[in-house]
C-alpha positions, 0 to 999 in steps of 0.5 A, a space after each residue: 443374189 435374189 432368194 425367196 424369204 423360205 429359202 433363205 431361211 432353211 439355207 442361210 446366207 453367205 458363208 464367211 469362211 468361204 470369203 472371196 468364194 461366197 458366192 461359189 459356195 452359196 450356188 454348190 448349197 442351192 444345187 445341193 438342195 434344189 434343182 438349178 440351171 445354167 447359161 453355158 454361154 457367156 451373156 456379160 463379161 468384165 473388165 478386170 483391172 489392175 488395182 482391181 480387188 480380183 486382180 489383188 487376189 490372182 496376185 496372191 493365189 487368193 482367188 484359189 485358196 478361198 475356192 478351195 475352202 469353199 469345195 471343203 465346206 460344202 463336202 459336208 452337205 454334198 450327197 455322202 456317195 458322191 461327196 468325196 469323188 465331186 470335191 476331187 473332180 472340184 479341186 482338179 478343176 481349179 487346179 488347172 484353172 489356177 494354171 491357166 491364169 498362171 499361163 496369162 500372167 506368164 504372158 503378161 510377165 508377172 512372175 509373182 502371180 504365176 507362182 502364186 497360182 502354180 502353189 495355189 495349183 498344187 494346193 488344189 491337186 497333185 494329179 499327173 494332169 495338173 502336174 502335166 499342165 505345169 510343166 507345159 506352163 514353161 515348154 516351148 509353143 511352137 510344137 509338142 515337145 513330145 513324140 506322138 508315141 510317148 504321149 501319155 494320155 495325162 500329157 494329152 489331156 494337160 496339153 488339149 487343155 492349155 492349148 484350148 484357152 490360149 486359142 479362146 485368147 489368141 484365136 488368130 495366133 499360129 503359135 496356138 493354132 499350128 500345135 492344135 492341129 498337131 494335138 488333134 491328129 496326135 487324138 485322131 491318131 489315137 483313137 485309130 489304134 485303139 481296139 474296140 473292146 478298149 474304147 469305153 475306158 479309154 473314151 471315159 477316161 483323160 482321153 475322152 476328157 482331152 476329146 470333148 475339150 477340143 470337140 467343144 472348142 469351136 476349133 472346128 470353125 479353122 479352115 482344114 489343111 489340105 493334108 488334113 482333107 486328105 486324111 478326112 477323105 480316106 476315113 470317110 471312104 471307109 464309112 460309106 457302107 456304115 458303122 457295122 465294119 470293124 473300127 467304124 466307130 474309132 473312125 467316127 471318133 477321129 473324124 468328128 474332130 475335123 467333121 460335122 455330121 453332113 460332111 460324112 458320107 450319106 446315110 452313114 448313120 442309119 442302123 448304127 450300132 452305138 454304145 450306151 456309153 457314147 449315145 449321149 455324145 453321139 446324139 449331141 454330135 449328130 445335132 452339131 451345126 457349125 458356125 458359118 460355112 465354108 464351101 459353095 454348096 455346103 448349105 445345099 450339104 446340110 439342108 439334105 442331111 437333116 432331111 434325110 437324118 429327120 425323116 430317119 430319126 422320126 421314124 425311129 422315135 415314132 415306130 417305137 414310141 415307148 422306148 425309154 431311149 427315144 424319149 429322152 432322145 426326143 427331149 434332147 432333141 427339142 432342147 438342143 436342135 438348131 435350125 438357123 442354119 436350114 434357112 439358107 436355100 432354096 428348098 421347100 422345108 414344110 416336111 422337115 419342119 412337120 417332122 421336127 414339130 412332131 419329135 417335139 410334140 412327141 417329147 413334151 406329150 412322154 414328159 406328161 405335158 397336154 399338148 390339145 385341149 378342148 375349149 368350153 362353149 364360148 360365152 355368148 356375151 363376150 362381144 369382143 374377138 379376145 386375141 392373145 400376143 405370146 412374145 419372148 419380151 417386149 424389147 427394142 429388137 426386131 421383133 417387136 417392132 415388127 409384131 407392134 403393128 399387128 396390134 398397136 391401131 386394132 380397134 379396141 371396140 372389136 378387139 380385147 387385147 392382151 399381151 404375154 410375155 417371158 421376160 417382163 423389164 419396164 423397158 420404156 417400149 414394153 410400157 409402150 406396147 402395155 398401153 396399147 393393149 388391155 393388159 401385159 401379162 408375165 408369164 410364169 416360170 413353169 411351162 404347165 403354169 404358163 399353159 395353164 394361165 393363157 388358157 385360163 384367158 379363154 382366147 379366141 385368138 393368139 398369135 405367136 410374136 417370136 420365132 419359134 423355127 430356129 432354136 427352142 425357147 419358151 415360146 417354142 414349147 409353148 407354141 406346141 399347145 393349143 392355147 386358143 381357139 384359133 393360133 396364128 404364125 407371121 412374119 417372125 418364124 420365116 418359114 412354117 412352124 409344121 406345128 399341128 397346134 398353129 392353124 394360119 400363117 399371115 404373109 403378104 401377096 409381095 412375099 410370097 411365090 404367086 404358084 403354089 405358095 401354100 405348098 411350103 407351109 402346114 399352116 393355112 397361108 392367109 395373104 394380106 394385100 402387098 408386103 408381109 411387113 411392117 415395122 414400127 421403129 419410131 415409137 421410141 426416140 432414136 439415140 443420137 449416134 456416139 460418134 460421126 465416122 467418116 471415109 478417112 477413118 475407114 481407109 477409104 478414098 473420097 473417089 472410091 465406090 463403097 459397097 455396104 452391107 448389114 446382111 447378118 453373118 449367117 446370111 453371107 454363106 460362101 455363094 454370097 462371098 464369091 458373088 461379091 467377090 467378083 463384084 470387087 474385082 470387076 470394081 477395082 476402085 472399090 472397098 466392101 464394109 460389113 457390119 454382119 454382127 447383129 446381136 439379135 441373131 446371135 450374142 457369139 460369132 466365129 469372127 476371126 475364122 469367118 473373116 479369114 475364110 472370107 478373105 482367103 476367097 477374095 485372094 482367089 479373085 485378086 481382091 487385096 484383103 484390105 478392101 474388106 472391112 468389118 465393123 464392130 457392133 454398133 450401139 444403135 441404128 443412129 450409129 448405123 445410118 452414119 456409116 450408110 450415108 458415107 457408102 455408095 451402094 447397098 448389097 443385099 443376100 441371097 438366098 435369105 434375104 434382108 428386110 429389116 436390114 434393108 430398112 435403114 439404107 431405104 431411109 438414108 436414100 441409099 441404092 441397094 441390090 437385092 435378088 427374089 430367087 431365079 424366077 423371071 418377074 411378071 407384071 401385074 395390074 395390082 396395086 399397093 400405096 405406092 403404085 404399080 408392083 412386080 410380082 414374081 411369076 414363079 419361084 422363090 420363097 418367103 425368105 428370099 423375097 422379102 428384100 424385094 417384097 419392100 422395093 416392089 412396095 415402092 414401085 423400083 422394080 430395076 432394083 431387083 435382080 434374078 440371078 447372080 449375074 444380073 445381080 454382078 452386072 447391076 452392082 457394076 452399071 451402078 458403081 460406074 454410073 454415078 448420075 444413075 445412082 443419084 437418080 436412083 436415091 433420089 427416087 427412094 428418098 421420094 418414095 420413103 417420104 411417102 409413109 411406105 405400107 411396110 412403115 405404116 402401121 395404122 394401115 397395117 393393123 387395120 388390115 390385121 384386124 380385118 383378117 382376125 375378124 375373118 378367121 374369127 367368123 369362120 371359126 364361129 360358122 365352123 364350130 357347131 358342137 354336137 349338144 348330145 344332151 339336147 334335141 335342138 342340139 342334135 338337130 342342128 347338128 344334123 341339119 348342117 352335116 345334111 346340107 354340107 353333104 348335099 353341098 358336096 354331092 353337087 360340088 366335089 371340087 369345091 374346097 371350102 364345101 370339103 373343108 367344111 365336111 371335114 370339120 362336120 367329121 371330125 365332130 362326129 369322130 370325137 362324139 363318138 370316142 366319148 361314147 362308152 362302149 355300153 351305149 354304143 348300139 343306142 346312140 347308133 340306133 338314134 338320130 346321130 347314128 342316122 347321121 353317122 350313116 349318111 356321112 359313111 355313106 357319101 364318099 368323103 373318105 376318097 378326098 385326101 386327108 391332111 396332115 392333122 387327119 394323117 395323125 389323128 387316123 394314126 393315133 386311132 388305128 393303134 387303138 383298133 389293131 386287134 379289136 381287143 380293147 375295151 373301146 377298140 369299136 368306137 376306134 373303128 367306127 371312126 376309122 370307117 369315117 376316114 379310110 375309103 373301101 378297100 384301105 380297110 377290112 375286118 376278117 371274119 367280120 360276120 363274127 367279130 361285129 355287132 350286128 347293128 353296124 355289120 350291115 353299114 359296114 358291108 355295105 361300104 367296105 366289103 362291096 363287090 364293086 369296091 373290093 373286085 380282085 384282079 390279077 396285077 400282071 393281067 392288070 398291066 399286061 393288058 393293058 395295050 389292048 383294053 382301054 387306058 381306064 379300065 387298066 388302070 381301074 383294075 390297077 387300082 383294084 388291085 393296089 386297094 386290095 393289097 393295101 386292105 388285106 396289109 392295114 388288116 394284117 398290121 391290125 390283127 396279124 394272127 389271122 389266117 384267112 389274111 395271111 393266106 391272101 397276102 401270100 397270094 399277092 406276094 407270089 403275084 407280085 414276085 411273078 409280075 416283076 420276073 416276067 416284065 419286059 426290061 426296058 419298062 421296069 424303071 416306069 413301073 417302079 416308079 408308078 403307082 404298082 412300085 408304090 403298091 410293092 413297097 407298101 407290102 415291103 414295109 408292112 412286116 409281112 416278110 416275117 412270117 415263116 415260109 411255106 415249102 413251096 415259098 423255100 422252094 420258090 426262093 431257091 429256085 430264084 437265087 439259083 437264077 441270080 447266080 447263073 450270070 443275069 444281065 444286071 436289069 434281069 437280076 434287079 427283077 429277081 431281086 425285087 421278087 426276093 426281097 419280097 420273101 426276106 426278113 430285113 437284113 438277111 439279104 445284105 448288098 455290099 455295094 449298093 452304090 451297083 444297083 440303079 439309082 430309082 432302086 438304091 433309096 429304096 433298099 437302103 431303107 429296108 436293110 434299116 428296118 432290123 428286127 431289134 433296135 441297135 441304136 
């Protein structure tokens, strides 16, 4: 144990009275005076020898006796009001720990150690739970000893503790699994039998302890029995209408013992009334992820759950950001959310990751972290581009080999390169990386200190070198900050980061779909020629293999086909298992060897349940389980290659394909079979180093195209398939055709000897260097700082503004022109926000004010807002509401640069806006040609008799009128004129729905008219007190709805009525009767209650 000298001098050294538990006492002493963190996972283990000191301590019970002494010592310096309770808890814990040790000794037949541990347990604690655990030691193991009705909470807790400990030791034993199933059923029935008023007390007692132990035991990885599935189906049916029913929380507690949240009915969590005592554990459950998927379609079901839940949660956090509970839960989300299971589908994940990033940003800002940063003006004397590479480490793992080519051979005359690492350990590979750059900087442990250190280096470009899309780690939190002028993400993250702080994502032409690739990224996508990936794996000499295996050791005859795969455990979803089972069934003389337990992904895998589940899939296809062979984690790539040399065909995974794992089979000449999606490949004249390549015409994503990109780079497209059927057929063909296998093997070996581009680090560095230089030049061109105190600076900015506006007038569809004008507008907006309110008029009447007026009048407000602009405007709008704050006028001037006419209106502008701004405001935002008010019903009903464009413009005019009024109402809901106008709009909209022809209802609702309707519906205007005429109108509608209308007419009346009802005021019990196109909107509306329930 290493500590600072100052701490040692304050705390002192190890306590000799604690003997073997001196380290335990020291940690307790440290935690009593300093904050301390714990790693919950086992990162290392040691073998316990019979003659070791630890074994001798166990023999006499001194391991527990010494710990008991340490507990007594620590009681003296623990907080006085907690010392006794904490000590008693610790004693009971180690009493149970001693009984667990006794259980292990009992199985080994060591009676002396068993007795010593029991005695030590009783010395620690004689609570009921400890006594029951001792009794349970000598009970028959196969069945619970007591009938369900007579099991006490203490007995249940003791039984759960004993069985879960046994399950950890022997997860494949039915003598443990079956009793665990029974005790789980007992716990579930216990919850279901409780009255609601008793829930809190029971949850905080022994039953709650047993529940948490079982919940955290990973027993949920075991496949469910048919009887358990029946129970779950019944309980889920009860929860379909949400958690507002009697005893719904009891049903939820029962279900959590068996299910993950995505197994439950869709949207069951909406407006869930979760009590405070359960909130933290409830949120943990919502974030819980399966260790592996067990059924076909489950990965997609999980994706749909995450998409809906993160939308809901994001909305809750952002709608009431000042609530302390949302800040607390957002931080828990940031710490705990695991997005790895989200990779294994074909969906576009951009929107999910944007919301993930925004929740994490919200959490960090709530803790006081400054994510945004305004860099000082760059020194003109600096000739080189200052590049930073940020990574968790530079140890010999996948990410290091993948990020190394981005800087290994960069032109040092052009770049100054700094590596930042969270963990430095002087490994030879780290030293090699250090020697390829200007400096390697280990980061401090504190996040704020890390941020300040990097910002002080004044970086031009920062490249993120670790995966920031799976779980939260130090680099993830750092990446949410603005640390460099330009921030770039790349291949270690296999999806978009969703972070507004990151500007670009670098990928490759061969690793992205040919069409609409940008749609999957929040960052601007930059494509380099060829593959996105390049690896530099040979800078450290490979270790020699520790053993040379042969087929006889594996039990595979020499004349049998040996399929093999290194696809990771997580990638082998049930769909992949079924595909491989079909191949084994179609090739009877074959085996499949897997090495899926890669430590780069995880240090712990649910190995036994996963193997059993895969074997059950094989059984469905009549394949013997012995034909599926699992290898343990191999010491090195060299050992893996020795197994690959024995194989005939390599099988890759889908939809998350391999890339690093595919290098090994390619390097030994093993023939792989890969998929790239359900798209039809097409030939392209584009070439790579290897010659002609194939690019997928459409479909796919980065994560599904990785493996195929390597084969396209090698010009071996005939090993790429685009469907399951093609994948299976190719496997069967290769298995039955040794000549074809040999031909492809020789072709692969020949191409791999030519230094393919995905192994050519020198060429890759050159490509990346060109990209970095282009990005930096673009930044320089776009960074026109407004030097307010410099006439030359102002003139330079205005010159750029006028030139950009003129180009925009000529080329309205030119994206580069629009992007340039966006940057100019951003600078203008930032400038007005900095001006003190008392100087606004003076500045407005000067040249910068003239530039503002030019920009205001040229129509850029009609361009779609980027996500960053939307976020920026949301923050500014909060400051402009009601024009009540001292700087509200600054905010309004910014909003005017972004909102088109009709989207923002200031009520009583003549009296509320200063004269110097009023004229320009009215010219743009109250121009009659922009704000034509028109009846929606007239616009639509005359659509047949008037030209289409005219009807369209009238509809758009009504929508602008509606949206403008809603925005104004949100800013100032007390404005009588706006309330009156919105009442009129609401009446028109209600009458429109009532008079609409039934066959057109769905199509109109799904058009922009429906979008306008939803804008009013969610505006909060229904909270206004109804007038007498409106109350009479609703009564009439309600009367009509009860007169036996057909289903479609009822929906028309419902659409009208909802405009007047407060959220939650109108409840529909069976929402399945609603048409599918309206159901989700109704659910969303019903979730808007006037107070927070959860």
